[in-house]
C-alpha positions as CSV (number, residue, x, y, z in Angstrom):
1,M,98.6,98.3,114.6
2,I,98.8,97.6,110.8
3,N,100.8,100.0,108.6
4,V,99.5,100.3,105.1
5,K,101.4,102.1,102.3
6,C,99.3,103.2,99.3
7,L,100.9,103.4,95.8
8,G,99.8,105.1,92.6
9,H,96.2,106.3,92.1
10,I,95.2,104.5,95.4
11,A,97.2,107.1,97.3
12,S,95.7,109.9,95.2
13,S,92.2,108.6,95.7
14,V,92.6,108.0,99.5
15,G,94.5,111.3,100.0
16,V,97.4,109.7,102.0
17,K,100.4,107.6,101.1
18,E,100.4,105.8,104.4
19,V,97.8,104.9,107.0
20,E,97.8,102.9,110.2
21,F,94.9,100.9,111.3
22,P,94.7,100.3,115.1
23,E,93.2,96.8,114.7
24,G,95.5,93.9,115.7
25,E,94.2,91.7,112.9
26,M,92.4,92.4,109.6
27,D,91.5,90.5,106.5
28,A,93.2,91.9,103.3
29,E,89.7,92.4,101.8
30,E,88.8,94.6,104.8
31,I,91.9,96.7,104.3
32,V,90.9,97.5,100.7
33,A,87.3,98.2,101.8
34,R,88.5,100.6,104.5
35,L,90.7,102.4,102.1
36,R,87.8,102.7,99.6
37,A,85.7,104.2,102.4
38,M,88.4,106.8,103.0
39,S,88.1,108.1,99.4
40,S,85.9,111.1,98.8
41,K,85.1,109.8,95.3
42,T,82.0,107.8,94.5
43,D,84.2,105.3,92.6
44,P,87.8,105.4,93.9
45,G,89.0,103.3,91.0
46,F,90.3,100.3,92.9
47,T,88.6,97.2,94.4
48,M,89.6,94.0,96.0
49,Y,89.6,92.5,92.4
50,N,92.1,95.0,90.8
51,T,94.4,95.7,93.6
52,L,97.6,93.8,94.6
53,V,98.4,93.5,98.3
54,M,101.9,92.7,99.5
55,V,102.5,91.8,103.2
56,D,106.0,92.3,104.7
57,D,107.7,92.4,101.3
58,G,106.4,89.0,100.4
59,E,104.5,87.7,97.5
60,A,101.8,90.0,96.1
61,F,98.2,88.7,95.9
62,V,94.7,89.8,95.0
63,P,92.5,90.0,98.1
64,A,89.4,88.7,96.3
65,G,91.3,85.4,95.6
66,T,93.1,84.9,98.9
67,R,91.8,85.0,102.4
68,K,94.9,86.5,103.9
69,V,94.8,87.8,107.5
70,V,97.2,90.6,108.3
71,R,98.3,90.9,111.9
72,N,99.6,93.5,114.3
73,G,103.0,94.8,113.3
74,Q,102.9,93.7,109.7
75,R,103.5,96.1,106.9
76,V,101.2,96.2,103.9
77,V,101.6,97.7,100.5
78,V,98.5,98.1,98.2
79,I,99.3,98.4,94.5
80,P,96.8,99.2,91.7
81,F,97.1,96.9,88.7
82,S,97.9,100.0,86.5
83,H,100.6,101.6,88.7
84,G,103.1,103.0,86.2
85,G,106.5,101.7,86.8
């Protein structure tokens, strides 16, 4: 299971602050795509190009530029570029 914490307008768009995906392994791009699919908005306001992903409190990266695989038990935080402070 992969635990994903959503910050800023991503949480508002998706409707939850945290979600768990049952898959044992997912690409970071797929995580963002799945979150976008959860939104009821036509344009949820975030993409794999304007979202930072941080895995296990490590370095943040943009999914479109890094083929990072997230594995079972890892914690993920998704952060919009414009997240406030």
